[in-house]
N, C-alpha and C positions, 0 to 999 in steps of 0.2 A: 627565220622560222628554225634554221638548221641550229642556232644558237639556243634558242628555246629548248630545242628538243636535247641538247646537251645539260643544259640547266636542270632539267627534269630527270635526266638520268643521273645528274651528279646529286640531286636532293636525295632521290631513291637510295643511292649507295650510303650515303651519310645516315639515311633513316637505319638502314641495315645495320651500319656500323654501330649506332647509338644502342640499338636494341640488342646487339652481342654484347656490349659492355654492360648493359642493364642485366642480362643473364649471367654473365661472369661475377657480377657483383652479389647479385642471389645467390649463386652458387657458394661463393665465399660467405655470406651470411651462415648459409644452411651449414657448412663444415665448422664454422666457428659456434654454432649453437649444439653441434654435436659433440664437438669437445668439451663444450660448457657442461653436457650432461654427463660424460663420461668423468669429468673432474667432480661434479656433485656426487656422483655415486662412491667415486673412490674417497671424498670426503665423508661422508655418512659412514662408509664401511670402517674408516680410520678411526672414526669418532666412537663407534661402537667397541673397536679394539681398545681405545685409549682409555675407555671406561674401566678396562680390567687390566690393564698393563702398566708398567712403569712409566715414568717421565720421558724417555727416549721417544717413545711412540707418542706422547703429547706433543713432544716438540716437532715430530714430522706432521703429525696433524695440523699444528699452527703453520707450518709452512705450506702444506696443501691448501689450507683456507687462504692463506695468502695470494697463493697461485690462484686459487679459485676467484678471488675477489678481482685480482688483475683481470682474469680471464672475461669476466662479467665486464668489467669496465671497457675492456678492448671491443666486446661485442657491442655494449651500449653507443661507444663513440663508432664502430663500424656501422650500426643501424643509422645513427643520426648522419653520418655522410652519405650513407646510402639513398637515404630519404632525400636529402639537399640534391643529391646527383641526379635522382629519378625527377625530381621537382623541375631541376634544370633542363635534363633531357627531354621531359616532356614538353616544356614552353619551347625547347628547339624544334621539337618534331612539329608542334602546332605551328610555330612560324612557317616551318618548311611546307606544310601543308596548305598554310594561307598562300605562301608563295607559288606552291606548285598550282592552286586552283586558279591563281590569277594568271599564271602562264599559259594554262589551259584555255582559259577564257581569251585571252590574247590570241591564241594559234585558232581558236574557231572563228575568233573576229576576222583574222587575216583569210582563213579559208573562205568565208563570204565574202 
């Protein structure tokens, strides 16, 4: 019975760790989205300036657009990775909850 209680505690700790990891990944996605917004605004501003300035600015605009495209690709890759990890974490959480339920049922059976 003591071993079952330790297993339940271990599962609960792992669950909290998984939830913390998911929250950290969500925060990273939020930060990347904010960075994307800043780069998008900068690109738009530079596009407006480029329409009325020489080719040096146009080159800067092209560089910013390339950086923006790279940032968008990183965000999309991060979102895909985050989704995959969330699915895996939810599957693991589901397994732990099932195991936890089974262990509780065993404890109840042992108490009877």
